[in-house]
C-alpha positions in Angstrom: -13.2 -31.2 20.1 -13.2 -29.7 16.7 -12.2 -26.2 15.9 -14.9 -23.5 16.0 -16.2 -22.3 12.6 -14.2 -19.4 11.3 -14.4 -17.2 8.2 -11.3 -15.3 7.2 -11.3 -12.4 4.7 -8.5 -10.4 3.2 -6.1 -10.7 0.3 -3.6 -13.4 -0.4 -2.0 -14.7 2.8 -3.2 -11.7 4.8 -6.3 -11.8 7.0 -7.9 -8.5 7.7 -11.3 -9.6 9.0 -12.1 -12.8 10.9 -15.5 -14.0 12.0 -16.0 -16.8 14.5 -18.3 -18.3 17.1 -17.0 -17.8 20.7 -17.3 -20.7 23.1 -20.3 -19.2 24.9 -22.1 -18.7 21.6 -23.0 -15.8 19.4 -20.6 -14.2 16.8 -17.4 -12.2 17.1 -15.9 -10.2 14.2 -12.4 -8.8 14.3 -11.2 -6.2 11.7 -7.6 -5.2 11.7 -8.0 -1.5 11.2 -11.0 -1.2 13.6 -9.0 -3.0 16.3 -5.8 -1.0 16.0 -7.3 2.4 15.5 -10.4 2.3 17.7 -9.7 -0.7 19.9 -13.0 -2.3 19.0 -14.3 -5.8 18.3 -17.8 -6.5 17.0 -19.8 -9.1 18.9 -23.3 -10.5 18.6 -24.4 -12.2 21.9 -26.2 -15.5 21.6 -30.0 -15.2 21.1 -29.8 -11.6 19.8 -29.9 -10.2 16.3 -28.1 -6.9 16.9 -24.3 -6.7 17.0 -22.5 -4.3 19.4 -18.9 -3.1 19.7 -16.7 -4.5 22.5 -14.0 -2.2 23.5 -10.5 -3.0 24.7 -9.5 -2.2 28.3 -8.8 1.3 29.5 -5.1 0.9 29.2 -5.3 0.0 25.5 -7.8 2.8 24.8 -5.7 5.5 26.4 -2.7 4.2 24.5 -4.5 4.3 21.2 -5.8 7.8 21.8 -2.4 9.1 22.7 -0.7 7.5 19.7 -3.4 8.6 17.3 -3.2 12.2 18.5 0.6 12.3 18.1 0.6 10.7 14.6 -2.2 12.9 13.3 -0.5 16.0 14.6 2.8 15.0 13.1 1.2 14.5 9.6 -0.8 17.8 9.9 2.4 19.8 10.7 4.6 17.8 8.3 2.2 18.4 5.4 1.9 22.1 6.3 5.7 22.5 6.3 6.1 20.7 3.0 3.4 22.9 1.5 5.2 26.0 2.9 8.5 24.8 1.4 6.9 24.3 -2.0 5.3 27.8 -1.9 8.6 29.4 -1.0 10.3 27.6 -3.8 7.6 28.4 -6.4 7.3 32.1 -5.6 11.0 32.7 -5.0 10.7 34.4 -1.7 13.6 32.6 0.0 17.1 31.2 -0.5 17.7 27.6 -1.4 18.9 26.8 2.1 15.8 28.2 3.6 13.6 26.0 1.4 15.7 23.0 2.2 15.4 23.8 5.9 11.6 24.0 5.7 11.4 20.7 3.9 13.8 19.0 6.3 11.7 20.2 9.3 8.6 18.8 7.6 10.4 15.5 6.9 11.1 15.2 10.6 7.4 15.4 11.4 6.7 12.8 8.6 9.3 10.5 10.3 7.6 11.0 13.6 4.1 10.3 12.1 5.4 7.2 10.3 7.1 5.7 13.4 4.2 6.5 15.7 1.8 4.8 13.2 4.1 1.8 13.4 3.8 1.9 17.2 0.0 1.9 16.8 0.2 -1.4 15.0 2.8 -3.0 17.2 0.8 -2.1 20.4 -2.7 -2.6 19.0 -5.1 -4.8 21.1 -5.0 -8.4 20.0 -7.7 -11.0 19.5 -7.7 -14.8 20.1 -9.2 -16.6 17.0 -11.8 -19.0 18.2 -11.6 -17.6 21.8 -13.9 -15.2 23.7 -15.2 -12.2 21.9 -12.8 -9.8 23.5 -9.5 -8.0 22.9 -6.4 -8.4 25.0 -3.8 -5.7 25.6 -0.2 -6.7 24.9 2.8 -5.3 26.8 4.2 -2.1 25.4 6.8 -2.6 22.7 8.9 -0.1 20.7 9.3 -2.5 17.8 8.2 -5.8 16.4 8.7 -7.8 13.2 5.3 -9.0 11.9 5.4 -9.1 8.1 2.5 -11.7 8.1 0.2 -8.8 9.2 -1.0 -6.6 6.4 -1.5 -3.6 8.7 2.1 -3.9 10.0 3.5 -4.3 6.4 1.6 -1.2 5.2 2.8 1.0 8.0 6.3 -0.3 7.9 6.6 0.5 4.2 5.2 4.0 5.0 7.9 4.5 7.7 10.6 3.3 5.4 9.4 5.8 2.8 9.7 8.6 5.3 13.3 7.5 6.1 14.2 7.4 2.3 12.7 11.0 2.0 15.1 12.0 4.9 18.1 11.0 2.7 16.7 13.1 -0.2 16.1 16.1 2.2 19.6 15.9 3.8 21.2 15.7 0.3 19.3 18.8 -0.8 21.6 20.9 1.5 24.6 19.9 -0.7 25.8 22.6 -3.1 28.0 22.4 -6.2 26.6 19.1 -7.3 26.7 18.0 -10.9 23.5 17.1 -12.8 24.3 13.4 -12.4 24.9 13.8 -8.6 21.6 15.8 -8.2 19.7 13.0 -9.9 21.5 10.2 -7.9 21.5 11.8 -4.5 18.3 13.9 -4.5 16.0 12.8 -7.3 16.4 9.0 -7.0 15.6 8.9 -3.2 12.7 11.1 -3.8 11.2 8.8 -6.4 11.9 5.7 -4.2 10.2 7.4 -1.3 7.1 8.2 -3.4 7.0 4.6 -4.6 7.0 3.3 -1.0 4.3 5.8 -0.1 2.1 4.5 -3.0 2.7 0.9 -2.1 1.8 1.6 1.6 -1.4 3.4 0.5 -2.4 0.5 -1.7 -1.8 -2.0 1.1 -3.9 0.2 3.4 -6.8 0.2 0.8 -6.6 -3.6 0.6 -6.7 -3.8 4.4 -9.7 -1.6 4.8 -11.6 -3.1 1.9 -10.6 -6.7 3.0 -9.4 -7.4 -0.5 -9.7 -5.6 -3.8 -9.8 -1.8 -3.4 -13.3 -0.3 -3.7 -15.4 2.7 -2.8 -16.5 2.9 0.8 -17.7 6.5 1.1 -19.3 6.0 4.5 -16.1 4.8 6.1 -13.9 7.5 7.7 -10.9 5.2 7.6 -11.4 4.8 3.8 -11.4 8.5 3.3 -8.2 8.9 5.3 -6.4 6.3 3.2 -7.8 7.7 -0.1 -6.8 11.2 0.7 -3.3 10.1 1.7 -3.0 8.0 -1.4 -4.0 11.0 -3.6 -1.2 12.9 -1.8 1.3 10.1 -2.6 0.2 10.2 -6.3 0.8 14.0 -6.4 4.1 13.6 -4.7 5.1 11.1 -7.4 4.1 13.5 -10.2 6.2 16.2 -8.5 9.2 13.8 -8.3 9.0 12.9 -11.9 8.7 16.5 -13.0 11.8 17.4 -10.9 14.1 15.2 -12.8 17.1 17.2 -14.0 17.8 16.8 -17.7 21.5 16.3 -18.4 21.3 18.3 -21.6 19.9 21.5 -20.1 20.7 21.1 -16.4 17.2 22.1 -15.5 14.1 20.2 -14.2 11.6 18.8 -16.6 9.0 21.2 -15.2 9.7 23.1 -12.0 6.2 24.5 -11.7 4.6 21.0 -11.8 7.2 19.8 -9.3 6.4 22.6 -6.9 2.6 22.5 -7.3 2.6 18.7 -7.0 4.5 18.9 -3.7 2.2 21.7 -2.5 -1.1 19.9 -3.3 0.2 16.5 -2.2 1.4 18.0 1.1 -2.0 19.5 1.7 -3.6 16.1 1.2 -1.4 14.6 4.0 -2.4 17.5 6.3 -6.0 16.9 5.5 -5.5 13.2 6.1 -4.0 14.1 9.5 -7.0 16.3 10.4 -9.4 13.4 9.4 -7.3 11.0 11.5 -8.3 12.9 14.7 -11.8 11.5 14.2 -10.6 7.9 13.9 -9.9 7.2 17.5 -11.4 5.1 20.4 
């Protein structure tokens, strides 16, 4: 018997949407973000014109709701703490150690949000291409290596970015550093973390747009990704402005650095709030 007709969409080697005809007829459509965030598959039964969502089982739905709530809360709190740290730094109402402590606490929440987001991908309901129009629930895993999946790659890069930020935040407690050490131990990891966040955001846009990024104003998932990508861009502006010039021993522009961090952090908090709505 020949293989059933399938149409794959995505970018490069990555498939983010797959359409096929199940053995009993009709049409089934799998989308990576819809499946891993909401636990849904779109099916059109034979002989009908209207499509309907097919949900994963109760175990998968409960798992996705729990992970989504944890990740969203972590990003809301982490963003709020980063914004607070930037405000304290800008208005000079605290010691350097106090600012570093606030940032570090926020970084821990970003680490948590990044890892739980990875767990969402690792434990997302799976589909069987060419099989029945239904999702299956995999066994629980704390880790997997699936670089062939665009959603896994995007979230893994995000998690890696939070870990690189942790290096920057830990080094910020060091005192008596030379300008060269400040740029190497604090500034460089900050820039690398921002780059990873931007790469992750771009991959998420490619995933949700099934190819070249475009405007999808009616899609909540698109808004979440777009707001977070704006936050990543503002973080990058902040990082570039924080470079310490060897000639003067001062940042390029401390105000831009602080306000970039403040507004970027608020974007991540807003993205977390929006994420509460993208659940099963």
